[in-house]
C-alpha positions as a Markdown table, in Angstrom:
| # | Residue | x | y | z |
|---|---|---|---|---|
| 1 | Met | -81.5 | 5.2 | 17.2 |
| 2 | Ser | -85.1 | 4.9 | 18.3 |
| 3 | Asp | -84.4 | 3.0 | 21.5 |
| 4 | Leu | -81.0 | 3.6 | 23.0 |
| 5 | Leu | -81.5 | 1.0 | 25.6 |
| 6 | Glu | -81.2 | -1.7 | 23.0 |
| 7 | Leu | -77.5 | -1.2 | 23.4 |
| 8 | Arg | -77.4 | -1.9 | 27.1 |
| 9 | Gly | -76.4 | -5.5 | 26.5 |
| 10 | Gln | -73.1 | -4.3 | 24.8 |
| 11 | Phe | -71.8 | -3.0 | 28.2 |
| 12 | Pro | -71.2 | -5.9 | 30.7 |
| 13 | Ile | -70.9 | -3.8 | 33.8 |
| 14 | Leu | -74.5 | -2.6 | 33.4 |
| 15 | Glu | -75.6 | -6.2 | 34.3 |
| 16 | Lys | -74.1 | -6.0 | 37.8 |
| 17 | Ser | -74.0 | -2.3 | 38.8 |
| 18 | Thr | -75.8 | 1.0 | 38.6 |
| 19 | Tyr | -73.3 | 2.8 | 36.5 |
| 20 | Met | -73.7 | 6.5 | 36.8 |
| 21 | Ile | -70.1 | 7.7 | 36.4 |
| 22 | Ser | -69.5 | 8.1 | 32.6 |
| 23 | Asn | -68.1 | 11.6 | 33.3 |
| 24 | Ser | -65.1 | 9.9 | 34.8 |
| 25 | Leu | -64.8 | 6.5 | 33.0 |
| 26 | Gly | -67.4 | 5.4 | 30.4 |
| 27 | Ala | -68.6 | 1.8 | 30.6 |
| 28 | Met | -66.5 | -0.6 | 28.6 |
| 29 | Pro | -68.1 | -2.1 | 25.5 |
| 30 | Arg | -68.1 | -5.9 | 25.3 |
| 31 | Ala | -66.4 | -5.7 | 21.9 |
| 32 | Val | -63.2 | -4.4 | 23.6 |
| 33 | Tyr | -62.3 | -8.0 | 24.4 |
| 34 | Asp | -62.2 | -8.8 | 20.7 |
| 35 | Ser | -60.4 | -5.5 | 19.9 |
| 36 | Val | -57.6 | -6.1 | 22.3 |
| 37 | Arg | -57.4 | -9.7 | 21.2 |
| 38 | Ala | -57.0 | -8.4 | 17.6 |
| 39 | Tyr | -54.0 | -6.3 | 18.8 |
| 40 | Ala | -52.4 | -9.3 | 20.5 |
| 41 | Asp | -53.1 | -11.5 | 17.4 |
| 42 | Ser | -51.5 | -8.8 | 15.1 |
| 43 | Trp | -48.4 | -8.6 | 17.3 |
| 44 | Gly | -48.2 | -12.3 | 17.9 |
| 45 | Asn | -48.8 | -13.4 | 14.3 |
| 46 | Arg | -47.4 | -10.6 | 12.2 |
| 47 | Gly | -44.6 | -9.3 | 14.6 |
| 48 | Ile | -42.7 | -6.4 | 13.1 |
| 49 | Arg | -44.8 | -6.5 | 10.0 |
| 50 | Ala | -47.7 | -5.2 | 12.0 |
| 51 | Trp | -46.3 | -1.7 | 11.9 |
| 52 | Glu | -46.5 | -1.6 | 8.1 |
| 53 | Glu | -49.9 | -3.3 | 8.1 |
| 54 | Gly | -51.8 | -0.7 | 10.1 |
| 55 | Trp | -50.1 | 0.3 | 13.3 |
| 56 | Trp | -48.0 | 3.1 | 11.8 |
| 57 | Lys | -51.0 | 5.2 | 10.8 |
| 58 | Met | -53.3 | 4.5 | 13.8 |
| 59 | Ala | -52.2 | 7.7 | 15.7 |
| 60 | Val | -54.0 | 9.7 | 13.1 |
| 61 | Gly | -56.3 | 7.1 | 11.4 |
| 62 | Val | -58.2 | 6.3 | 14.6 |
| 63 | Gly | -58.8 | 10.0 | 15.0 |
| 64 | Asp | -61.2 | 9.8 | 12.0 |
| 65 | Lys | -63.7 | 8.1 | 14.3 |
| 66 | Ile | -63.5 | 11.0 | 16.8 |
| 67 | Ala | -63.5 | 13.8 | 14.2 |
| 68 | Pro | -67.3 | 13.7 | 13.4 |
| 69 | Leu | -68.1 | 13.9 | 17.1 |
| 70 | Ile | -66.3 | 17.3 | 17.4 |
| 71 | Gly | -67.1 | 18.7 | 14.0 |
| 72 | Ala | -63.7 | 18.1 | 12.5 |
| 73 | Gly | -62.7 | 16.4 | 9.2 |
| 74 | Ala | -60.8 | 13.2 | 8.3 |
| 75 | Gly | -57.1 | 13.4 | 9.0 |
| 76 | Glu | -57.4 | 16.5 | 11.2 |
| 77 | Leu | -56.7 | 14.9 | 14.6 |
| 78 | Ser | -53.6 | 13.4 | 16.1 |
| 79 | Leu | -53.8 | 11.0 | 19.0 |
| 80 | His | -51.7 | 11.1 | 22.2 |
| 81 | Gln | -51.6 | 9.6 | 25.6 |
| 82 | Asn | -53.4 | 12.3 | 27.6 |
| 83 | Val | -54.7 | 15.8 | 27.5 |
| 84 | Thr | -51.8 | 17.2 | 29.5 |
| 85 | Thr | -49.5 | 16.0 | 26.8 |
| 86 | Thr | -51.6 | 17.7 | 24.1 |
| 87 | Gln | -51.3 | 21.0 | 26.1 |
| 88 | Ala | -47.6 | 20.5 | 26.2 |
| 89 | Ile | -47.4 | 20.0 | 22.5 |
| 90 | Ile | -49.4 | 23.1 | 21.8 |
| 91 | Ser | -47.4 | 25.2 | 24.3 |
| 92 | Ser | -44.1 | 24.1 | 22.7 |
| 93 | Cys | -45.2 | 25.9 | 19.6 |
| 94 | Phe | -44.9 | 29.3 | 21.3 |
| 95 | Asp | -42.2 | 31.5 | 22.8 |
| 96 | Phe | -43.0 | 33.0 | 26.2 |
| 97 | Gln | -39.9 | 35.3 | 26.3 |
| 98 | Gly | -41.5 | 38.2 | 24.4 |
| 99 | Ala | -44.1 | 40.8 | 25.4 |
| 100 | Arg | -46.9 | 38.5 | 24.4 |
| 101 | Asn | -46.5 | 35.9 | 27.1 |
| 102 | Lys | -49.6 | 35.8 | 29.2 |
| 103 | Val | -51.7 | 32.6 | 29.6 |
| 104 | Val | -55.2 | 33.3 | 30.8 |
| 105 | Met | -57.2 | 30.5 | 32.7 |
| 106 | Val | -60.1 | 30.3 | 35.0 |
| 107 | Glu | -59.9 | 28.9 | 38.5 |
| 108 | Gln | -62.5 | 26.2 | 37.6 |
| 109 | Glu | -60.1 | 24.7 | 35.0 |
| 110 | Phe | -59.1 | 21.1 | 35.5 |
| 111 | Pro | -56.1 | 21.0 | 37.9 |
| 112 | Ser | -53.7 | 19.1 | 35.6 |
| 113 | Val | -54.0 | 21.9 | 33.1 |
| 114 | Gln | -53.4 | 24.5 | 35.8 |
| 115 | Tyr | -50.3 | 22.6 | 37.1 |
| 116 | Phe | -48.8 | 22.4 | 33.6 |
| 117 | Tyr | -49.2 | 26.1 | 32.7 |
| 118 | Asn | -48.1 | 27.3 | 36.1 |
| 119 | Glu | -44.9 | 25.4 | 35.5 |
| 120 | Gln | -44.4 | 27.4 | 32.3 |
| 121 | Arg | -43.5 | 30.4 | 34.4 |
| 122 | Arg | -39.9 | 29.0 | 34.3 |
| 123 | His | -40.0 | 29.6 | 30.6 |
| 124 | Gly | -41.2 | 33.2 | 30.9 |
| 125 | Ala | -45.0 | 32.7 | 30.9 |
| 126 | Arg | -47.2 | 35.0 | 32.9 |
| 127 | Ile | -50.2 | 33.2 | 34.3 |
| 128 | Glu | -53.5 | 35.0 | 35.1 |
| 129 | Thr | -56.1 | 32.8 | 36.7 |
| 130 | Val | -59.5 | 34.4 | 36.7 |
| 131 | Ala | -61.6 | 33.8 | 39.8 |
| 132 | Ser | -65.4 | 33.7 | 40.0 |
| 133 | Ala | -67.7 | 34.4 | 42.9 |
| 134 | Asp | -70.1 | 31.8 | 41.4 |
| 135 | Pro | -68.9 | 28.2 | 42.1 |
| 136 | Ile | -70.9 | 26.9 | 39.2 |
| 137 | Arg | -70.1 | 29.4 | 36.3 |
| 138 | Ile | -67.1 | 31.2 | 35.1 |
| 139 | Asp | -67.1 | 35.0 | 35.3 |
| 140 | Leu | -67.2 | 35.6 | 31.5 |
| 141 | Asp | -66.8 | 39.4 | 31.7 |
| 142 | Lys | -63.7 | 39.1 | 33.9 |
| 143 | Leu | -62.2 | 36.4 | 31.6 |
| 144 | Leu | -62.8 | 38.5 | 28.5 |
| 145 | Ala | -61.3 | 41.5 | 30.1 |
| 146 | Ala | -58.2 | 39.5 | 31.1 |
| 147 | Ile | -57.6 | 38.5 | 27.5 |
| 148 | Asp | -55.6 | 41.4 | 26.1 |
| 149 | Glu | -52.8 | 42.2 | 23.6 |
| 150 | Thr | -50.2 | 40.5 | 25.8 |
| 151 | Thr | -52.1 | 37.2 | 25.9 |
| 152 | Ile | -50.8 | 34.3 | 23.9 |
| 153 | Leu | -52.9 | 31.3 | 25.0 |
| 154 | Val | -56.3 | 30.8 | 26.6 |
| 155 | Pro | -56.8 | 27.2 | 27.7 |
| 156 | Ile | -60.5 | 26.8 | 28.6 |
| 157 | Ser | -62.9 | 23.8 | 29.1 |
| 158 | Gln | -66.1 | 23.7 | 27.0 |
| 159 | Val | -67.7 | 22.0 | 30.0 |
| 160 | Leu | -66.5 | 22.6 | 33.6 |
| 161 | Phe | -65.6 | 19.3 | 35.3 |
| 162 | Arg | -67.1 | 20.2 | 38.7 |
| 163 | Ser | -70.4 | 21.8 | 37.8 |
| 164 | Ser | -71.0 | 20.6 | 34.2 |
| 165 | Tyr | -71.5 | 24.2 | 33.2 |
| 166 | Ile | -71.3 | 24.8 | 29.4 |
| 167 | Val | -68.9 | 27.7 | 28.8 |
| 168 | Asn | -69.6 | 30.3 | 26.1 |
| 169 | Ala | -66.7 | 29.3 | 23.9 |
| 170 | Arg | -67.7 | 31.4 | 21.0 |
| 171 | Ala | -67.4 | 34.7 | 23.0 |
| 172 | Ile | -64.0 | 33.6 | 24.3 |
| 173 | Ile | -62.7 | 32.7 | 20.9 |
| 174 | Glu | -63.9 | 35.9 | 19.3 |
| 175 | Arg | -62.3 | 38.0 | 22.0 |
| 176 | Ala | -59.0 | 36.1 | 21.8 |
| 177 | His | -58.9 | 36.5 | 18.0 |
| 178 | Arg | -59.5 | 40.2 | 18.2 |
| 179 | Val | -56.3 | 40.7 | 20.3 |
| 180 | Gly | -54.2 | 38.0 | 18.5 |
| 181 | Ala | -54.4 | 35.3 | 21.1 |
| 182 | Tyr | -55.0 | 31.5 | 20.6 |
| 183 | Val | -57.7 | 29.5 | 22.3 |
| 184 | Ile | -57.2 | 25.8 | 23.4 |
| 185 | Leu | -60.7 | 24.4 | 23.9 |
| 186 | Asp | -60.7 | 21.4 | 26.2 |
| 187 | Val | -63.8 | 19.3 | 25.1 |
| 188 | Phe | -63.1 | 16.3 | 27.3 |
| 189 | Gln | -66.3 | 16.6 | 29.3 |
| 190 | Ala | -68.2 | 17.7 | 26.2 |
| 191 | Thr | -67.5 | 15.2 | 23.4 |
| 192 | Gly | -70.1 | 12.5 | 23.3 |
| 193 | Ala | -72.4 | 14.5 | 25.7 |
| 194 | Ile | -73.3 | 17.6 | 23.7 |
| 195 | Pro | -73.1 | 18.5 | 20.0 |
| 196 | Leu | -69.8 | 20.2 | 19.0 |
| 197 | Asp | -68.6 | 21.9 | 15.8 |
| 198 | Met | -64.9 | 23.0 | 16.0 |
| 199 | Lys | -64.9 | 24.3 | 12.4 |
| 200 | Asn | -67.9 | 26.5 | 13.0 |
| 201 | Leu | -66.4 | 27.9 | 16.2 |
| 202 | Glu | -63.1 | 28.6 | 14.3 |
| 203 | Val | -61.2 | 27.5 | 17.4 |
| 204 | Asp | -57.5 | 27.3 | 17.2 |
| 205 | Phe | -57.0 | 24.1 | 19.1 |
| 206 | Ala | -59.3 | 21.5 | 20.6 |
| 207 | Val | -58.2 | 18.7 | 23.0 |
| 208 | Gly | -59.9 | 15.9 | 24.8 |
| 209 | Gly | -59.9 | 12.2 | 25.4 |
| 210 | Val | -62.0 | 9.0 | 24.9 |
| 211 | Leu | -61.9 | 8.0 | 28.6 |
| 212 | Lys | -65.3 | 9.4 | 29.5 |
| 213 | Trp | -68.4 | 9.8 | 27.4 |
| 214 | Leu | -66.8 | 8.1 | 24.4 |
| 215 | Cys | -66.4 | 4.8 | 26.3 |
| 216 | Gly | -62.9 | 4.4 | 25.0 |
| 217 | Gly | -60.8 | 3.7 | 28.1 |
| 218 | Pro | -57.6 | 5.3 | 29.2 |
| 219 | Gly | -54.5 | 6.2 | 27.1 |
| 220 | Val | -56.0 | 8.1 | 24.1 |
| 221 | Ala | -56.3 | 11.8 | 23.9 |
| 222 | Tyr | -56.9 | 13.8 | 20.7 |
| 223 | Leu | -55.5 | 17.1 | 19.4 |
| 224 | Tyr | -57.3 | 19.2 | 16.7 |
| 225 | Val | -55.3 | 22.1 | 15.1 |
| 226 | Arg | -57.1 | 24.6 | 12.9 |
| 227 | Glu | -56.2 | 23.9 | 9.3 |
| 228 | Asp | -54.3 | 27.2 | 8.6 |
| 229 | Leu | -52.2 | 26.6 | 11.7 |
| 230 | Arg | -51.1 | 23.1 | 11.0 |
| 231 | Ala | -48.3 | 24.0 | 8.5 |
| 232 | Lys | -47.5 | 27.3 | 10.3 |
| 233 | Leu | -46.8 | 26.1 | 13.8 |
| 234 | Arg | -43.8 | 24.0 | 14.8 |
| 235 | Pro | -44.0 | 22.1 | 18.1 |
| 236 | Ala | -40.7 | 21.8 | 19.9 |
| 237 | Leu | -42.1 | 18.7 | 21.6 |
| 238 | Thr | -41.6 | 16.5 | 18.5 |
| 239 | Gly | -40.2 | 13.1 | 17.5 |
| 240 | Trp | -39.7 | 10.7 | 14.7 |
| 241 | Leu | -43.4 | 10.2 | 13.8 |
| 242 | Ala | -43.5 | 13.9 | 12.9 |
| 243 | His | -40.6 | 13.5 | 10.4 |
| 244 | Arg | -41.3 | 13.3 | 6.7 |
| 245 | Arg | -39.0 | 10.2 | 6.3 |
| 246 | Pro | -39.1 | 8.5 | 9.7 |
| 247 | Phe | -37.4 | 5.3 | 8.4 |
| 248 | Gly | -34.6 | 7.2 | 6.8 |
| 249 | Phe | -33.2 | 7.6 | 10.4 |
| 250 | Glu | -31.6 | 10.9 | 9.3 |
| 251 | Ile | -29.5 | 12.8 | 11.8 |
| 252 | Gly | -30.1 | 16.5 | 12.7 |
| 253 | Ala | -33.3 | 18.6 | 12.8 |
| 254 | Val | -36.7 | 17.2 | 12.1 |
| 255 | Asp | -38.1 | 17.8 | 8.6 |
| 256 | Arg | -41.6 | 18.2 | 10.0 |
| 257 | Arg | -44.7 | 17.1 | 8.1 |
| 258 | Asp | -47.3 | 19.9 | 7.6 |
| 259 | Asp | -50.4 | 17.7 | 8.4 |
| 260 | Ser | -51.6 | 16.2 | 11.7 |
| 261 | Phe | -48.7 | 13.8 | 11.7 |
| 262 | Gly | -46.5 | 16.8 | 12.3 |
| 263 | Phe | -48.0 | 17.1 | 15.8 |
| 264 | Leu | -47.0 | 13.6 | 16.8 |
| 265 | Asn | -43.7 | 12.7 | 18.5 |
| 266 | Gly | -42.6 | 9.3 | 19.7 |
| 267 | Thr | -43.9 | 5.8 | 19.2 |
| 268 | Pro | -47.7 | 5.6 | 19.6 |
| 269 | His | -49.7 | 3.8 | 22.2 |
| 270 | Ile | -51.0 | 1.0 | 20.0 |
| 271 | Pro | -52.9 | -1.2 | 22.6 |
| 272 | Ala | -55.0 | 1.8 | 23.7 |
| 273 | Leu | -55.8 | 2.7 | 20.1 |
| 274 | Tyr | -57.2 | -0.8 | 19.6 |
| 275 | Ala | -59.2 | -0.6 | 22.8 |
| 276 | Cys | -60.9 | 2.7 | 22.2 |
| 277 | Gln | -62.5 | 1.8 | 18.8 |
| 278 | Pro | -65.6 | -0.2 | 19.9 |
| 279 | Gly | -66.8 | 2.7 | 22.1 |
| 280 | Leu | -66.2 | 5.2 | 19.2 |
| 281 | Asp | -68.2 | 3.0 | 16.9 |
| 282 | Ile | -71.1 | 2.9 | 19.3 |
| 283 | Ile | -71.2 | 6.6 | 20.0 |
| 284 | Asn | -71.1 | 7.4 | 16.2 |
| 285 | Lys | -73.9 | 4.9 | 15.7 |
| 286 | Val | -76.1 | 6.3 | 18.5 |
| 287 | Gly | -75.4 | 10.0 | 17.5 |
| 288 | Val | -74.6 | 12.8 | 19.9 |
| 289 | Arg | -77.9 | 14.6 | 19.3 |
| 290 | Ala | -79.8 | 11.5 | 20.5 |
| 291 | Ile | -77.5 | 11.2 | 23.5 |
| 292 | Arg | -78.0 | 14.9 | 24.3 |
| 293 | Glu | -81.8 | 14.7 | 24.1 |
| 294 | Lys | -81.9 | 11.8 | 26.5 |
| 295 | Ser | -79.3 | 13.3 | 28.8 |
| 296 | Leu | -81.3 | 16.4 | 29.3 |
| 297 | Arg | -84.3 | 14.4 | 30.4 |
| 298 | Met | -82.3 | 12.3 | 32.9 |
| 299 | Thr | -80.3 | 15.2 | 34.3 |
| 300 | Ala | -83.5 | 17.2 | 34.7 |
| 301 | Arg | -85.0 | 14.3 | 36.6 |
| 302 | Ile | -82.0 | 14.1 | 38.9 |
| 303 | Leu | -82.0 | 17.9 | 39.5 |
| 304 | Ala | -85.7 | 17.8 | 40.5 |
| 305 | Gly | -85.2 | 14.8 | 42.7 |
| 306 | Ala | -82.2 | 16.3 | 44.5 |
| 307 | Lys | -84.1 | 19.6 | 45.0 |
| 308 | Ser | -87.2 | 17.9 | 46.3 |
| 309 | Arg | -85.0 | 16.4 | 49.1 |
| 310 | Gly | -83.7 | 19.8 | 50.0 |
| 311 | Trp | -80.2 | 19.2 | 48.6 |
| 312 | His | -78.0 | 21.9 | 47.0 |
| 313 | Val | -77.1 | 21.3 | 43.4 |
| 314 | Asn | -73.9 | 22.6 | 41.9 |
| 315 | Thr | -75.0 | 22.3 | 38.3 |
| 316 | Pro | -77.0 | 24.8 | 36.2 |
| 317 | Glu | -80.7 | 24.1 | 35.9 |
| 318 | Gly | -81.1 | 25.7 | 32.5 |
| 319 | Glu | -80.7 | 23.3 | 29.6 |
| 320 | Ala | -78.5 | 25.6 | 27.6 |
| 321 | Glu | -75.9 | 25.7 | 30.4 |
| 322 | Arg | -76.1 | 22.1 | 31.6 |
| 323 | Ala | -74.1 | 19.2 | 30.1 |
| 324 | Gly | -74.2 | 15.6 | 31.2 |
| 325 | Thr | -73.5 | 15.6 | 34.9 |
| 326 | Val | -75.4 | 16.7 | 38.0 |
| 327 | Ser | -73.3 | 17.6 | 41.0 |
| 328 | Val | -75.3 | 17.1 | 44.2 |
| 329 | Glu | -74.0 | 18.7 | 47.4 |
| 330 | Cys | -76.1 | 16.5 | 49.8 |
| 331 | Pro | -75.2 | 16.2 | 53.5 |
| 332 | His | -72.1 | 14.1 | 54.2 |
| 333 | Ala | -71.4 | 14.0 | 50.4 |
| 334 | Ala | -68.0 | 12.3 | 50.5 |
| 335 | Glu | -69.3 | 9.6 | 52.9 |
| 336 | Val | -72.4 | 9.1 | 50.8 |
| 337 | Cys | -70.3 | 8.5 | 47.7 |
| 338 | Gln | -68.2 | 5.9 | 49.6 |
| 339 | Glu | -71.3 | 4.0 | 50.7 |
| 340 | Leu | -72.9 | 4.2 | 47.2 |
| 341 | Thr | -69.8 | 2.4 | 45.9 |
| 342 | Lys | -70.2 | -0.3 | 48.5 |
| 343 | Arg | -73.7 | -0.8 | 47.2 |
| 344 | Asn | -72.4 | -1.0 | 43.7 |
| 345 | Ile | -73.9 | 2.3 | 42.6 |
| 346 | Leu | -71.0 | 3.9 | 40.9 |
| 347 | Val | -70.7 | 7.7 | 41.1 |
| 348 | Asp | -67.8 | 10.0 | 42.3 |
| 349 | Tyr | -67.2 | 12.8 | 44.7 |
| 350 | Arg | -65.3 | 16.0 | 44.1 |
| 351 | Pro | -64.6 | 18.9 | 46.5 |
| 352 | Lys | -66.7 | 22.0 | 45.7 |
| 353 | Ala | -69.0 | 19.8 | 43.6 |
| 354 | Gly | -70.4 | 17.0 | 45.7 |
| 355 | Val | -71.6 | 13.7 | 44.4 |
| 356 | Arg | -71.3 | 13.8 | 40.6 |
| 357 | Ile | -74.1 | 11.7 | 39.0 |
| 358 | Ser | -73.6 | 11.2 | 35.2 |
| 359 | Pro | -76.2 | 9.1 | 33.4 |
| 360 | His | -75.3 | 8.1 | 29.8 |
| 361 | Phe | -77.5 | 6.9 | 26.9 |
| 362 | Tyr | -77.3 | 3.4 | 28.3 |
| 363 | Asn | -78.9 | 4.3 | 31.6 |
| 364 | Thr | -82.5 | 4.3 | 32.6 |
| 365 | Glu | -84.7 | 6.8 | 34.4 |
| 366 | Ser | -85.3 | 4.2 | 37.1 |
| 367 | Glu | -81.5 | 4.1 | 37.7 |
| 368 | Cys | -81.6 | 7.9 | 38.2 |
| 369 | Asp | -84.4 | 7.5 | 40.8 |
| 370 | Phe | -82.7 | 4.5 | 42.5 |
| 371 | Thr | -79.5 | 6.4 | 42.9 |
| 372 | Leu | -81.3 | 9.3 | 44.6 |
| 373 | Gln | -83.4 | 7.0 | 46.7 |
| 374 | Gln | -80.2 | 5.2 | 48.0 |
| 375 | Met | -78.5 | 8.6 | 48.6 |
| 376 | Gly | -81.5 | 9.6 | 50.7 |
| 377 | Glu | -81.3 | 6.4 | 52.7 |
| 378 | Ile | -77.6 | 6.8 | 53.4 |
| 379 | Val | -78.0 | 10.5 | 54.4 |
| 380 | Ala | -80.7 | 9.6 | 56.9 |
| 381 | Thr | -78.6 | 6.8 | 58.4 |
| 382 | Leu | -75.5 | 9.1 | 58.6 |
| 383 | Asp | -77.7 | 11.8 | 60.2 |
| 384 | Met | -78.8 | 9.4 | 62.9 |
| 385 | Gln | -75.3 | 8.1 | 63.5 |
| 386 | Lys | -73.8 | 11.5 | 63.9 |
| 387 | Ser | -76.7 | 12.7 | 66.0 |
| 388 | Gly | -76.1 | 9.7 | 68.3 |
| 389 | Glu | -72.4 | 10.4 | 68.5 |
| 390 | Lys | -73.1 | 14.0 | 69.4 |
| 391 | Val | -75.5 | 12.9 | 72.2 |
| 392 | Ser | -72.8 | 10.5 | 73.5 |
| 393 | Arg | -70.2 | 13.2 | 73.5 |
| 394 | Asp | -72.5 | 15.7 | 75.3 |
| 395 | Ser | -73.4 | 13.2 | 78.0 |
| 396 | Arg | -69.8 | 12.7 | 79.0 |
């Protein structure tokens, strides 16, 4: 689109706040009200018939609106409740009892993923977590060296959640494939913020959610499985949606489908599948390349403004390494975030990151400047307060 700001009116919260937190929860499109009402109408008016009139296929069908945003094809995604669940489904395809039982991660990986894989030790998994002296970037050489012939899985984020650093996924995938390991690329912080192409990368698995840059709300995560693996792998975490004849109610083992439905399990989360679609429609309409172009301008503006104030930035300056967030380690960062929220400037704070500022296509450059201006004002006030407290203590 020529002017992305024409769509601001579709997001009600932008009328009453400075919304700079799309890395955590994207702004809700106004059309969600109608979408959720359509779900209620379908349930209320059609009752049990609603399953056969659309609900049953939504856990794959809605994925077709996500697929173009990650470079996947129609029918190639299955939808689940959250990314941790998608990791569990993938993990259940593999046996950690043999010699190839190592899972390699980086210490900057999102904690929920680390918690899940560390618990797989009880099933025989060996976990190697690669540290980095650089708080912003992974140590790529150390990570590649850790991926060896005993490695089975490499869960890695395309964009690190703290620093917004774009990881060299291709190098990791190529190394893993050379030694027979599989890569699970978490694109949660990437989809809708930077262009992606899973087929070109030849990644084994990709996971993510609609919560953030896709403005889709909570309760919908997606799982992409490379085409040649879909029929080959058999998740132990399964259920009746994966069965070829679910309404046959047959006893015994699952007769698993060999398409994306084969990676589903129990009854799907229908309300969330309705709620997420307006955001997906908007992001597809806008286009990720247009979003990326504007994002680079706004994040560069925030970087420059933070540095001009003497604040440390925990996000790469180079465009090739920087996704949609700028993490600013200003003085009193946690308190600054709290005060910004009171002023209806919505950002978040993360330890080892600072204040994370995440403008989306619907934000303006003046909102970027205003956020930094208010941060400076708050920092100055807190400096004075703490200085006064110190003088008071010293005078006792």
